[in-house]
Each structure stands twice: as C-alpha cells, then as structure tokens.
C-alpha positions in Angstrom: 96.1 68.7 83.9 94.9 70.0 80.6 97.7 72.0 78.8 97.3 75.7 79.0 97.0 76.4 75.3 94.4 73.7 74.9 92.4 75.1 77.8 92.4 78.5 76.2 91.3 77.2 72.8 88.4 75.3 74.5 87.3 78.5 76.4 87.4 80.6 73.3 85.4 78.1 71.4 82.6 78.4 74.0 82.6 82.2 74.0 80.3 82.3 71.0 78.0 85.0 72.4 80.8 87.5 73.1 82.1 90.1 70.7 85.6 89.5 72.0 87.1 87.2 74.6 90.6 87.1 76.0 91.9 84.2 78.1 95.1 84.5 80.2 96.6 81.4 81.8 99.6 81.6 84.1 101.4 78.4 85.1 103.9 78.8 87.8 106.3 76.5 89.7 108.5 77.5 92.6 111.4 75.7 94.3 112.5 76.9 97.7 114.8 76.4 100.6 114.2 77.9 104.0 116.4 78.1 107.1 116.2 79.4 110.7 118.7 79.4 113.5 121.4 78.3 111.0 119.5 75.1 110.2 117.6 74.2 107.1 114.0 73.9 107.9 112.0 73.2 104.8 112.4 72.7 101.0 110.1 71.8 98.2 108.3 72.7 95.0 105.0 74.4 94.6 102.9 74.4 91.4 99.9 76.6 90.7 97.7 77.8 87.8 95.6 80.9 87.5 93.0 81.3 84.7 91.4 84.6 83.8 88.5 84.9 81.3 87.8 88.5 80.1 84.5 89.0 78.3 83.9 92.0 76.0 80.5 93.1 74.7 79.8 95.9 72.3 78.1 98.9 73.9 77.6 101.6 71.3 80.9 103.1 70.2 82.6 101.4 73.2 82.6 98.0 74.8 81.6 96.7 78.2 84.1 94.3 79.9 84.1 91.9 82.8 86.3 89.2 84.0 86.8 86.3 86.4 89.9 84.6 87.7 90.0 81.0 89.1 92.6 78.4 90.1 92.5 74.7 89.3 90.3 75.0 86.3 89.5 72.0 84.1 87.3 71.4 81.1 84.1 70.9 83.2 84.5 74.5 84.6 84.6 76.3 81.2 80.9 77.1 80.8 80.7 78.5 84.3 83.7 80.7 83.7 82.4 82.1 80.4 79.0 82.7 81.9 80.4 84.5 85.0 82.6 86.8 82.9 79.7 87.5 80.6 77.4 88.5 83.5 80.1 90.7 84.8 80.5 92.5 81.5 76.8 93.1 81.1 76.6 94.6 84.6 79.6 96.8 84.0 78.3 99.0 81.2 80.6 100.9 78.7 84.2 101.0 79.9 85.9 104.3 80.5 89.2 102.7 79.5 88.0 101.3 76.1 90.4 101.2 73.2 90.4 98.8 70.2 91.7 95.4 71.1 94.8 94.0 69.4 94.3 91.2 66.9 96.3 88.6 64.9 99.6 88.4 66.6 101.6 85.3 67.6 104.6 85.1 69.8 106.4 82.3 71.6 105.9 78.5 71.6 102.1 78.6 71.9 101.5 74.8 72.1 104.5 74.0 74.3 104.0 72.9 77.9 105.2 74.9 80.9 108.8 73.9 81.8 108.8 73.7 85.6 111.6 74.6 87.9 112.8 72.2 90.5 115.3 71.7 93.3 118.2 71.1 90.9 118.4 74.9 90.4 120.1 74.9 93.8 122.8 72.3 92.9 125.6 74.7 93.4 124.0 77.1 95.9 122.8 74.5 98.4 126.3 73.0 99.3 127.7 76.4 99.7 124.8 77.4 101.9 125.3 74.3 104.0 128.9 75.2 104.6 127.9 78.7 105.6 125.3 77.5 108.0 128.0 75.3 109.7 130.5 78.2 109.9 127.8 80.5 111.4 127.1 78.0 114.2 130.7 77.8 115.1 130.9 81.6 115.1 127.7 82.1 117.1 125.9 83.8 114.3 122.3 82.9 113.7 121.2 82.9 110.1 117.6 83.1 108.9 116.3 83.3 105.4 115.2 81.6 102.2 116.1 81.0 98.6 113.5 80.5 96.0 113.3 80.1 92.2 110.1 80.7 90.2 109.4 79.9 86.6 106.2 81.5 85.4 104.7 80.9 81.9 101.9 83.2 80.7 99.7 82.4 77.7 97.3 85.0 76.3 94.8 84.0 73.6 91.8 85.8 72.1 89.0 85.3 69.6 90.7 88.0 67.6 93.8 85.9 66.9 96.2 86.7 69.7 98.3 83.7 70.5 101.1 85.0 72.9 103.4 83.2 75.3 106.1 84.5 77.7 108.4 82.6 80.0 109.9 84.4 83.0 112.4 82.7 85.4 113.3 84.6 88.5 114.8 83.9 91.9 116.1 85.5 95.0 118.0 84.9 98.3 117.2 86.7 101.5 119.6 86.4 104.5 119.2 87.9 108.0 122.0 87.4 110.4 121.9 88.0 114.2 124.7 87.7 116.8 125.6 88.6 120.4 122.4 87.4 121.9 120.5 89.0 118.9 121.6 92.5 119.9 123.1 92.8 116.4 121.2 92.2 113.2 121.8 92.7 109.5 120.4 91.6 106.1 121.5 90.9 102.6 119.5 90.0 99.5 120.3 89.0 95.9 118.1 88.8 92.8 118.9 86.1 90.2 117.5 84.3 87.1 119.3 81.0 87.6 121.5 81.3 90.8 124.6 81.6 88.6 125.3 85.1 89.9 124.7 84.3 93.6 127.9 84.3 95.6 127.5 82.9 99.1 131.0 84.1 100.0 130.0 87.7 99.1 126.8 87.4 101.2 128.9 86.1 104.1 131.5 88.9 103.8 128.8 91.6 103.7 127.0 90.2 106.7 130.2 89.8 108.8 131.4 93.3 108.0 128.1 94.9 109.2 127.9 92.8 112.3 131.5 93.9 113.2 130.6 97.5 112.6 127.8 97.1 115.2 130.4 96.4 118.0 130.6 100.2 118.4 127.3 101.8 119.4 126.9 105.6 118.7 123.6 107.2 119.7 122.7 110.2 117.6 119.6 112.4 117.5 116.9 112.7 114.8 117.7 115.2 112.1 118.6 115.7 108.5 121.6 113.7 107.4 123.5 113.1 104.2 122.4 109.5 103.8 123.9 106.6 101.7 121.1 104.5 100.2 122.3 101.0 99.0 120.8 100.1 95.7 118.1 98.0 97.4 116.8 100.9 99.4 116.9 103.1 96.3 114.7 100.4 94.6 112.3 100.4 97.6 111.5 104.2 97.5 111.5 104.5 93.7 109.2 101.5 93.3 106.7 103.5 95.4 107.2 106.5 93.1 106.5 104.3 90.0 103.3 103.0 91.6 101.9 106.5 91.8 103.0 107.6 88.3 99.6 107.3 86.6 99.3 109.9 83.9 95.6 110.1 84.4 95.9 110.8 88.1 98.4 113.5 87.4 96.3 115.0 84.7 93.3 115.1 87.1 95.4 116.9 89.8 95.6 113.9 92.1 99.4 113.2 92.4 102.8 114.6 92.9 103.2 114.7 89.1 100.2 117.1 88.7 101.1 120.5 87.3 99.9 123.6 89.1 97.1 125.1 86.9 96.4 121.8 85.2 98.1 119.0 83.3 101.1 117.0 84.2 104.7 117.8 85.1 106.1 116.0 82.0 108.9 118.1 80.7 109.9 119.4 84.1 113.4 118.9 85.5 113.2 116.8 88.6 116.9 115.9 89.3 120.0 117.9 89.9 121.9 115.0 88.2 121.6 113.9 84.5 119.7 110.9 85.8 118.0 108.5 83.5 115.2 106.1 84.4 113.8 103.8 81.7 112.2 100.5 80.9 113.2 98.2 78.1 111.6 94.8 77.5 114.4 93.9 75.0 117.2 94.3 77.6 119.6 91.4 77.5 120.3 91.7 81.2 116.7 91.8 82.4 114.4 90.8 79.6 110.7 91.0 80.1 107.5 90.2 78.2 107.2 91.8 74.7 103.4 92.0 75.1 101.0 93.5 77.7 99.1 91.1 79.8 96.6 92.4 82.4 93.9 90.4 84.2 92.2 93.6 85.5 92.1 97.3 84.8 93.6 99.8 87.3 94.9 103.4 87.2 98.1 101.9 85.8 96.7 99.3 83.4 93.8 98.4 81.1 92.5 95.0 80.0 91.8 96.7 76.6 95.6 97.0 76.2 96.1 93.3 76.4 98.2 92.1 73.4 99.7 95.5 72.7 103.5 95.4 72.2 105.8 96.6 74.9 108.7 98.9 73.9 111.3 101.0 75.6 110.1 104.0 77.6 112.3 106.8 79.0 110.5 107.9 82.2 113.2 110.4 83.2 115.8 111.6 80.6 118.8 113.7 81.7 116.9 114.5 84.9 113.7 115.6 83.2 110.4 113.9 83.6 109.7 112.5 80.1 106.7 110.1 80.6 104.1 108.8 83.0 102.4 105.5 83.0 99.6 105.5 80.4 96.9 103.2 79.1 95.8 104.0 75.5 92.6 105.5 76.9 94.5 107.8 79.3 96.9 108.8 76.5 93.9 110.0 74.5 92.8 112.0 77.5 96.2 113.6 78.3 97.3 113.9 74.7 100.6 112.3 75.6 102.2 109.1 74.0 101.0 105.7 75.1 103.7 104.6 77.6 102.5 101.4 79.4 103.8 100.2 82.8 107.2 98.6 82.5 108.2 95.3 83.9 111.9 96.3 84.4 113.4 99.6 85.5 116.9 100.9 84.9 118.1 104.0 86.8 121.6 105.4 86.0 123.6 108.5 86.3 126.0 108.5 83.3 129.7 108.4 84.3 129.0 107.1 87.8 131.1 104.1 88.6 131.5 104.2 92.4 130.9 101.2 94.6 129.1 101.5 97.9 132.6 101.6 99.6 133.6 104.4 97.3 130.5 106.4 98.3 131.3 105.9 102.0 134.7 107.6 101.4 132.9 110.6 100.0 130.7 111.3 103.0 132.2 113.6 105.7 129.4 113.3 108.2 126.3 111.1 107.5 124.6 107.8 107.6 124.7 104.5 105.8 121.5 102.5 105.6 121.0 98.7 105.3 117.3 98.5 104.5 114.0 100.3 104.8 110.7 98.8 105.8 107.0 99.6 106.6 107.0 102.2 103.9 103.7 104.2 103.7 102.4 107.3 102.0 101.7 110.4 104.1 100.9 113.0 101.5 100.1 112.1 97.8 100.5 115.7 96.6 104.2 115.7 97.4 104.7 111.9 97.7 105.8 112.3 101.2 106.6 108.8 102.5 107.3 107.5 105.9 109.0 104.3 107.1 111.6 102.8 109.4 115.2 101.9 109.0 116.0 98.3 109.7 118.9 95.9 110.4 121.7 98.4 110.8 122.2 102.1 110.4 125.9 103.2 110.5 127.4 106.6 111.3 130.1 107.9 108.9 132.7 110.4 109.8 135.4 111.6 107.5 134.7 108.9 105.0 134.9 106.0 107.4 132.2 104.0 109.2 132.5 104.7 113.0 130.0 102.3 114.2 126.3 101.5 114.4 123.7 104.1 115.5 120.1 103.9 116.5 117.3 103.2 114.0 115.0 106.0 112.8 111.6 106.8 111.5 112.0 108.8 108.4 109.8 111.2 106.4 110.8 112.3 102.9 109.8 112.3 99.3 111.6 110.3 96.7 110.6 112.9 94.1 112.1 115.7 96.1 115.1 113.6 96.9 115.9 113.5 93.1 117.0 117.1 93.4 119.3 116.4 96.4 121.5 113.6 95.0 125.1 114.4 96.2 126.7 111.3 94.7 125.6 108.2 92.7 127.3 104.9 92.3 127.3 102.2 89.6 123.9 100.8 88.8 123.3 97.1 89.7 120.6 94.5 89.7 119.2 94.7 93.1 116.5 93.5 95.5 113.9 95.8 96.9 113.4 94.3 100.3 110.1 95.9 101.3 108.6 95.0 97.9 110.4 91.6 97.4 108.0 89.4 95.4 106.1 92.4 94.0 108.9 93.8 91.8 112.1 92.0 90.8 113.7 93.7 87.8 115.3 96.8 89.3 118.7 97.9 88.1 119.6 101.0 90.1 122.6 102.7 91.7 123.4 103.4 95.4 122.8 107.0 96.1 124.0 109.7 98.6 120.9 111.9 99.3 121.6 115.1 101.0 119.6 116.2 104.1 117.4 113.1 104.3 114.9 113.6 107.1 115.3 111.1 109.9 112.3 112.5 111.8 112.4 110.5 115.1 114.6 107.9 116.8 113.1 104.4 116.6 113.7 102.0 119.5 113.8 98.8 117.3 116.9 96.9 116.3 
C-alpha cells in the first residue's frame, strides 16, 4: 500500500486546476478480543484507510467547496478522486461557512508510516481475562463483552503548505454479566490508551457487588427521585448536550442555548454548583490533536477550518455558560470568539473528591443507576431527552443500597439538571456507554441529581 504522505503529495500534484486542495488520510488499525457465555469467541486485527479530497474554487469574495471520501485508494484512483471533488465544488456554489484557509504549518512526523496496533497490546489483560472467564463459569455467571484497541493516524496536507500529522491510540473494555438464569444483569466499562490502567479485578468486584445487590427486589413507582449518576451516565447525557451546542443554531433561535429575544445564552448561569466544563488538547491525561481536521462541514464544523490550531476552551466556567461550538464563519455571525469543537471534555466541581460509594452514603432516599440507553431528544428548545435505564437500578435508603428496583423510562433535560446537582464526586476518565465509539475522551464526575424524572416503569431487565 502506498504510504499516506506519498499519496497526499501525489493527489495535490494533480490538483492543478483548483485554487486550494486539502487531502486527509486516516490509517487505522484495531485489535480486538470478544467473548460470550464466558468463552472467548473471536480475536483479530482490522486495518482500514479513508481518503478525503476537498476541492476549493474561488467564487467572488468566497470559495466553493466540495469533497469526496473513499477507501482503498491507490495511485490509479487519483485523477477520478480529484475530478469528483472538483465537480462537487463547482455544483455547490459559494460556501456559507467560508473563511480563509490555513497555510504553511507543519506538525508531526509527516513522512513516517502508520504504526499499527496488534494483539500484543493485550499481553497482560488477556491472561487475567482468561482467569476471570474460568471463575465466572464456576460461579454460574455468564460474561459477555469485548476489548479493543485502536491506533488511528491522521495526515492532513494542502496545496497551501499544510503538512500535519496526529496519532491517536485508544481502547476500551465492555463487560456485561448475567446470573441466576439471566434474571440479573449488570455492566462495567473502562476507557484506556494502552490497557495499563485496566484492572480486571476491579471490573470483577464491581460486577459481583451489583449482582449481589439484585438478590433483593424492590418494586417502586415512577416519579421524581434523587438519582446518582455514575460518571459513565453523566458522560452519556452531557455528550448529547455538547452535540447540540452549535453557536449558530443558538443564535438563530433553534436550540436550548438560544436567548429569549435573540442571541445566545452565553454569560448565563446554568449550574447551582461552581461547575467547570472545558476542552484542552494539551492535556497530559487525555491529549488530542493540536489541529482541526474535518472531512465535511456541519453545524459544528467547517472544512474551511481545517489546519487551524486547537486550544483550550472553557465551555462552562464557575457554573456560567462561557462558550458554544463555533466555526470561524459562525463566530463572525455571532460576534463571539472562535471556539471549535473539542476532542476531549473535562467536567469538574472544584473541591469534590467523593467516590461513588461516598455519594451513596449522602442519599437518604433515591436511586443509583448503572447505565442509560436509547437516548433520544424530545424537545430541542429545552433539550428534553428520553431514554431507558439498563442493567441495574438500585434503591437507596438512609445512605445504603437496599436492593434492585425496576427499570424506568426517563424524561429530563441535562441542561436543567445542571441547576439540580445535590452532590458531585471526583472526576474520572470514563466510558459513555450509549455513545461508546463515538466519543472516548470524557473526564467527568459522578453526580447526584435532585428530582430526576423517572416518567414510567419499564418492564425490561
């Protein structure tokens, strides 16, 4: 296979009729292990490449743009790719999101090959997993799940002198456990870069504790409850909030962040806590790409911003909405700073150090969730979401788990919930289960949200 940087250079050399051309190549390898019924079922390594050619043509004081993305591209496909992108650009007309394109910036080892991941990443994890599977069979617990590690390398090159590269390793473990003829079920997930932080014994301990809690069944009605959200469930609902945080949509009156009478709610206090939410590509814990790379424009992104530098953005500061997601074009429209979509998100309440167990002790009468799923939007104006609880809901009385209760359908808004935080725990790198694979760099705390609306009882386990 032709090396990525060489492919980019060849494509750019053929784009002679374009005023600008950006080529993005993403090489990705993934190693995985999968198991069911406490038995390893498959393992292997997958390799893939995606190539995007973005064509830009002057159109008065703006530019027209069009793009095409393909897999398995070789030198013989170059002319077709450039021609397709050019045709798309000519058909598109002047772009609403036009902004001057970055030039002359180099970052990373441009002419180095992709460094693939392989099964050796599991050298410590796999034996421990094997021992756990054996123990689970003896204890009549069925385990289902997978472990995967992905290494993605992105190259971005342009006629204007961009030569940028970023490498992003990421992995995760998901484990579902069932027992007592599958009448009990729970889940645990871990995010990782290299599996050095994955503790099989910690996963096992969490699973066994929750399955034991489910020995006592307590039926309770729908209603509003003080509800403990583990960090993964916090990540799930606030990921959805981030996905609707377009400044342009807010400015045009189309979102929960639209201000009555016009404009956005930037500057408005949203949380009853001194909560902070920020993105930081230079984080040592969860580093992300220092440059913007988009293969298509959307309400949250613009291909004209490719090659711009990423920097820290404070989305919520001391409980106050400080920024919404901006392209440079929308920033010009809203007269707010350019604050591009982040690739990591850190939520914290200063001074909060409680663990999940500590939060349980602080709840007199409420619920503890495991995970959420099938999250959907009901009302964009309030960001009212609905979804189901899954794999264990536990009833808490006087600071102790009394047993497992029924599942619920819930209806509530993560934006409104910011004003109902009773307690917050210590932030941690966590896995958003509903959006696993879509977002991975979430560092958030467990939260106790007052009066969370469990609207109806769900019959599912």
